[in-house]
C-alpha positions as CSV (number, residue, x, y, z in Angstrom):
1,M,-28.6,145.1,287.3
2,L,-29.1,148.3,285.4
3,K,-32.4,150.1,285.5
4,F,-33.4,153.4,284.0
5,G,-36.6,155.2,283.0
6,M,-38.0,157.9,280.8
7,K,-41.1,160.1,281.0
8,L,-42.6,161.5,277.9
9,S,-45.4,164.0,277.7
10,A,-47.2,166.0,275.0
11,K,-49.9,168.7,275.0
12,G,-51.9,170.0,272.1
13,G,-55.2,171.6,271.0
14,F,-56.7,175.0,270.5
15,P,-56.9,177.4,273.4
16,Y,-60.3,177.8,274.9
17,I,-61.9,175.2,272.6
18,T,-60.2,171.9,273.0
19,E,-57.1,170.7,274.7
20,G,-55.5,167.3,275.3
21,T,-52.5,165.9,277.0
22,A,-50.8,162.5,276.8
23,E,-48.2,161.0,279.1
24,S,-46.2,157.8,279.0
25,N,-43.6,156.2,281.2
26,L,-41.0,153.8,279.9
27,E,-38.9,151.7,282.3
28,I,-36.0,149.4,281.1
29,E,-34.3,146.8,283.4
30,V,-31.3,144.8,282.3
31,K,-30.1,141.8,284.3
32,C,-26.8,140.1,283.4
33,K,-25.2,136.8,284.5
34,F,-21.6,136.1,283.8
35,P,-20.2,132.6,283.8
36,P,-17.8,131.8,286.7
37,A,-14.1,132.5,286.0
38,K,-12.2,129.4,284.9
39,Q,-9.4,128.4,287.3
40,P,-6.0,127.7,285.8
41,P,-5.0,124.0,286.0
42,S,-2.9,123.1,289.1
43,P,0.7,122.1,288.3
C-alpha cells in the first residue's frame, strides 16, 4: 500500500479591513494486488 498527503493553504484580503483564509487536505491511498507467480511445469 502506498499512502501520501498534501496540505494546501491560501490567505488573502485587505489588511485591517477584511481577511480570509482557506485550507484543504488531500490524501491519496493506492492498494495493489498482484496475481500469484506461475509455477513452471514439473518434468
